N, C-alpha and C positions, 0 to 999 in steps of 0.2 A: 657277404661272400668274401672269401679270402683273396689276397692279392696274388696274382700269378705273373710270370714273365711273359715276354712277347709271344713266345711259341705256345704257351699255355692259353693265352688269350686268342691266338689264331685258331688253335684246336677247338676251343669253346665256340668260336664264331662259326666254324664249319659244322661241328657236331655238338649239340647242346649236352651239357652234363646232366646227370640225373637229379642233382640238387636244385635245378632251376625249374620250378613248377609254374611260375606265373609268366604271363606274356609281358613283354617289354613295351611300354607306351611310346618309347622313343624310336622303336624300330618299325620300319614300314615293310609290308608284304604285298604281294600281288593278290588282288581280290578277284580279278576277272580279265579275260582276254576276249575282246568283243570287236565286231565290225565298227569301223570308225563312226558311222552314222548313229549307232546305238550307244556308243560309249559316252557321248556328251549328255544324253538324256538320263542314262543310269547314274552318272556322276552327280548331276543336278538333284536327282531323287535322294541319293545318299546324303548329300549336304543338307537338303531340306529335312531329312530325318535326324540330323544331328550327328552324323558320322563323317568325320573329316576324311575327304577323299580327293585325290588328284588323278588326272588322266594324262597319259603321254602317248603320242602317236608312235606306232611301231612301223617305221619306214623300212621297206625292203624292196630293192629293185627287182628281185627275182620272186615271182609268185611261187609258192610251194604247194605241195599236196595238202598242207594244213589250212591254207587260206587262198582264196581266189579274189580277194578284195582288200582294200586298205584296212588295217587292223589297228587297235589301240589297246593299251593296258591300263587298268585301273588299280591304283595303290591305296591302301588304307593302313592305319596304324595296327600293329599286331594285336593289341588288346581289343580292338573292335572288329577283327576279321570275321568272327562267327556271326555277328549281327549283320555285317555287310553281305556275307555269302547268303544268308537267309533272305535278306531283302532283294538281292539280285535274282535269286531263284524265284521269288514271288513275282517280280516284275517280268522276267523272261518266260517263266513257265517251265524251266529246266535248270539244272545246276550250272553254274558258270564254268566256262572252259578256261584252261590255263595254257599259256604259251609253251609248246613242247620245245625242248632244247635240242 
């Protein structure tokens, strides 16, 4: 990949260029947004399956129309995102939700 200035790197960070086909193993992405009580169990299953994953609590003082209980986000590396989404769907019985912005 050719060297770019700071603004070119920023632009690539926001919108990937067409010459970037492969997933970056150093970049993490959100795999799921789950109720807090489910997130720990799903993360343990991901790690047991060999997929590196971390969970973070999604604290919010105001409950929204999207959630009525404490929620958590699960992050995995970008190159393992497909495997993680398939495993989470298998565990939950439906595709994983993502936090709306």
